[in-house]
C-alpha positions, 0 to 999 in steps of 0.5 A: 313356430313350435310350442307345447300347447296344453291347458298347463301352459306352453313354451312358444318357440319362433325363429326369425333368421338367426334370432330365436324367440322363446315366449313363456305362455300360461294365460290367466296365470301370469305365465306361471311355470307348469311341469309341462312347461319346464320340460318343454323349456329344456327341449327348446334350449337343447335344440337351440344349443344344437343349431349352429345357425342361431346367434341370439335368444330372446326370452320373454313372457306373454301378455305383459308379464315375464313369469309369476313363479310356479303353477301352484294349482298342480302342486298337490299332485306331486309335492307332498311326496318326497320322491315326487318333490325331488323328481320335480326340482331335480329333473323338471325344474333343474333340467330346464334351467341347466339347459339354459345355463349350458346354452352357448348362444347369448340369451337376452331377457325381456322382463315385464310385469311379474318376475317371481320365483321361477321367473327370477330363476329363468332370468338368472340363466340369461346373459343380459337382463332388460326390464320394464320400470314397473316390473317386480321381482321376488321369491315369496315362497316362504308364504307357501310353506316351503324353501327354495331347492338347493340348486335353484338357491345356489343359482339365485345367490350367484346371480342376484347376490346373497343379501337379495336372496336372503331378503327374498327367501327369509322376508318374502321381500319384493323388489322394484326394477330400479332396486334390482338394477342398483343391486347388479341384477339388471343391465338396463331398466326402461320406462314403461312401454320401452322394454320390448324395443330395447330388448329387440335392439340389444338382440340386433346388436348381438346378431351383428357380431361374430357368432363363434366369438359369442359362443366361445365367450360364453364357454369361457365365462361359464368355466371361470364363473360356474353357474351352480354352487353345488358341484358334486365333483368338488372333493372338498365339498362332496360330503357337505353337498351330498348331505344337503341334497339328501335331506333337501326334500324331506319336508314334502309331507309336512303340515306346514308345506300342506298348509301353505299350498292349501291356503294359496289354492283356497285364496286365504292367508296361510296359518302356520301357527296351527299347521 
């Protein structure tokens, strides 16, 4: 077992034969992702990709929740600087997500409780998503005064669908597991208490199949269905994408951004009319 264990949460890696179990752990914060956790997520999945003996990865959260989003308590340390904000999303967050997307080993998500913001993004990187009936999904960051980063938005648009992404981002909508299954995001929804067993059973079915075929299938799927809508090498879209990325984090020092995060930390409603 290995983990990055700090007061800022941890990513716990456990190996059981050919199965890798990756657990998001941030006690008291419903496993909200800190910067340290994003960096460790990248290291863990880069190691999994290089381990030819692994056949399946099970991603889950600790203590009955998947992931409640980002660790907002640490945001004032870097989010109000455009350079710091860009570094966080383009290197820390996207580094972790890209490592998952690049992983050729099949990834099963065991989703329970809160699956918000960063949790939705991590779930988007998994191949098979199994959820507890009581789990909740959303990305209500508009309440915090900031948008979703471009690469992350492209990922959610592709996996959750444009209608769902628009409601999450523009209306701060929160969906049930049944709704997310009906919208094509979840493979299976289990009655309360049965999600973990079904996730393990799904992993067992994958483990019994040909590992080389699984890796080749993932490579084929990735080639046919690119994981990001922001391909900076695409000639037609190059100028548009460059423009989007160049101004994506200019809001860093805005009063609206500061008010949203301050309100969350102070446990009060945001007041954007005076921000």
